[in-house]
N, C-alpha and C positions, 0 to 999 in steps of 0.2 A: 337257389335251393335252400330250403329251411333246414335248421339244425336237426330236427327230428327225422326228416327225410334222409339227410346225410348219414345219420346214425344207423337207420334201417339198412341203407345200402352197404355200409361198412360191415354190419353184422351179417348181411347176406353174403358178402365176399368171404368172410371167415368161415361161415357154415358151408358154402359151396366149395371152397378150396379144401376143406378137411374131410368132407363126407365120402370122397372117392378113395381115401386111404383105408385099406382093409382093416377091420376091427374098430374103426372110429365111427361113432354114430353122429350123423348130422343133427338129429333131434336132440341128442344130449348136448351138443354144442349150442343149439338154439336155446335150450333151457338154461345153460350156464350164462348165456348172454342176456337172459331175461326177456326173450321175445317169444318163447314157445307158446305160452298160454294165449297171447294175442293172435298168433298164427292159427291156432286151433279154432278160436272163436271166429276169426275172419273167414275161414273156410266153411265151418259148420253153419254159420248164420249169414252166408254170402248174400242170399236174396233178400234178407231183412235189412241189411245195411250195405247195399251195393257200393255206394260211393266210398265209404271208409274202407271196405274190404278190398276194393280194386286198388285204392291208393297204397294200403299197407302191403298187400300181396305183390303188387306191381313193383314197388320200390325194393322190397326184399328179394324178389325173383331176379330183378335186374342185377343186384349185387351178387346173388347166388350164381347166375350165369357167368358173370365176370370172374368170380372166384374159381369156377370149374375150368374156364378157358385159360385163365392166367396162372393159376397156382396148382392145379391138380397134378400136372406132370412134374413140375419141380418138387412138389411134396412127395410124390411117388419115387422120384429119383433119390432124394435124401433119405427116405425111409428104406429104400433098397440098399443104399451104400453105407448108411449109418443107422442101421436098424435099431440097435439097442438104445442109444441115446434118444432117438426120436420116439420110441415106444414109451420111454420113461417120461418124456415131455408130454405125450398124449395122456398117459396115466395120471400125471400131476393135474392136468386140466380137468379130467373127468372126476378124479377124486375130490377136487375142490368143489364140485357141484353137490356132493353128498349132504353137507349140512343145509344147503339151500333147499333141496328137495324134502329133507326131513322137516324143515320149517314149514314148507308148503302143506305138508300132511297135517300140520296142527297137532302133533303129538306132544302132550304134556306128561302123560304117564304111559310108559311102554307096557304092552301086554303080550300074551302068547299069540293072540290073534294078529297083532301087528307083526310079530316075528314070522308067523305063517305066511302073511302077505309078501314079505320080503323074500322068503324062501321060494315062494311060487314064482316070483319074478326071476330069481337066480336060476331056478330049474328050467324055465322056458328058454332062457339064453343058452343054458348048457345043452338042452335038447337040440336047439338049432345048430349049435357048434359041433354036435356029435353026428349030424347028418353027413352022409358021403357026398363029395362034390360031383358035379356033372349030372345032376338029376333032370336037367331041363335043356339039354342041348338042342338048338334049333337048326334046321336045314332049309336054306332058301329054295331048294328044288321042290319043296312040299307045297308051294303055292299058298292058297288060302289058309291051309293048316298052319303054315309058317307064320302068317299074319296073326291068326288067332292065338297061337302059342306065345307070340311076343306080347299081345295084349294081356293074356293071362299072367305072363311073367311080370309085366308092369304092375298089375294089381298086387301080386305077391310082394314085389319089391317096395310098393307103396306102404305096406304094413311096416316094413323095417324102416322106411323113411320117416314115418309118423311117430313110431314108438321109440322113446329114448332108450339107449343102451343096446339096441339091435342095429348093427351096421348094415346099411344098404349094400355096400360094396361086398361085405362078407356074404350077404344073401345072394348076390349075383354070382359069387364064387360057388356057392352051394348049387345054384341052378345051372352051373357050367357056362355062364354067359359073361363073366367079368371081362376077359380079354376081348371078346367080340364087341362088348359095349364100349370099352375104352377106344378100340379101333374105330368103331362107328362114329364116336364123338370126334376123334381126330380127323376122320375122312368126311365128316358131315354127311353120313349116309342116311338120307331121309327114309328110304325104304325100310330101314331097320329102326330108326329113331322115332318116326311118327307113330307106328302101332305100339311101340314100347311106351312112348310118352302118353298116348291115349289111355293105356292101361294104368299108368301111374296116376294120371288125373282122376280116373274113375275110382281107383283104390284109395287115394287120398281123401276124396269126397266122402266115401263110405266109412273109412276108418276114423276120420276126425269127428264125424257126427256121433258115432258110437262112443268115442273117447270123451267128448264133451259131456254127453249124457252120463257117462260113468263118473266123471269129475264132479258133476252137479249133484248126483244122487249118492255117490259113495266116494267122496273126495279123499278121505283119509286112506281108505283101502287102495284106491287107484294110485295115489302118489307113492304109497309104500311098495306097491308092485312095481311101479316105475323105478323106485329106488333099488329094488332087486335087479331090474334090468341093468341099471348103471353099475352096480357092484359086480354083477355077472360079466359085464363087458370088460371091466378092469381085469378080472380073472382070465378072460379070453385072450386079451392082448399082452398079458404079462410075459415078457420074453426070457425070464430067468434072472439069475444073479449075475451082474456084470463082473468082468475080470480085468486085470491090468489097468491101463489108463482109463478105461470106461468106468471103473469103480469110482473114480473121482468125478468124471464127466456126468454120469447119469443122475446123481443126486442134484447137481447144479441145474440140469435140464428140467428136472422135476420141480425145483423151486422157481425157476424162471417162468414156467407155465402158470404157477400159482400167482405170480406177480402180474402176468398179462391178464389173467382172468379178473384179478382185483381191479385193474385199470379199466377193463371193459365193463365191469359191473358199475364202476363209478360213472361211466358215460350214461348208463341207464338211469342212475339216480339224478 
């Protein structure tokens, strides 16, 4: 196994293991790890560069699947039992990506238009966060309607999967499908996972093509809106000011995540 392949698998494990934690965006994690742009290009130009795209997406997906299976439940457990320190850990990692995204936007002189783009991104995340949960509850007794609803839900979830700062797990919570999806993964329920997965694949293909076009034509504005997504996601997962022992633990967790991101970025270099 080559070094590059190994790195893609490791990054896939990190992204896969983190994206099922409510409030944490897998796309943001991919951007932090320096693989996001490569993934977008591999999906949007798949038929033009089949061999390279299959290799990149295959190795990354292998790691992502391993991350979901191996680390999703442990991460959910520690998040549930030590919520405050873990949320500060995730905020540290996400906050560490802000200078990188700002650099990708190529901003040398900040303008009101740049600020407006960031505010648009924050507003979109806020609107999603304000939606009531349980909007998309599915019922197996509805037959083909049940299947079509799962496909549609997969397409909607794919938008959150592709766009940084928007958590796919939170989107599933809004749709009223988070617990059912986690259970289906644990039970390996193909009747649920296959139509949902088909919708995700279709949604990813459509979203990445539009996103790459936006990056190519309006790169600065696109990255600044993405920056707004990321800042908005930090506000969404902020658990409040820690108290007692957590007052000492949380800043340490925040700093640890910065160090981890620095090491992972060094791997990319």
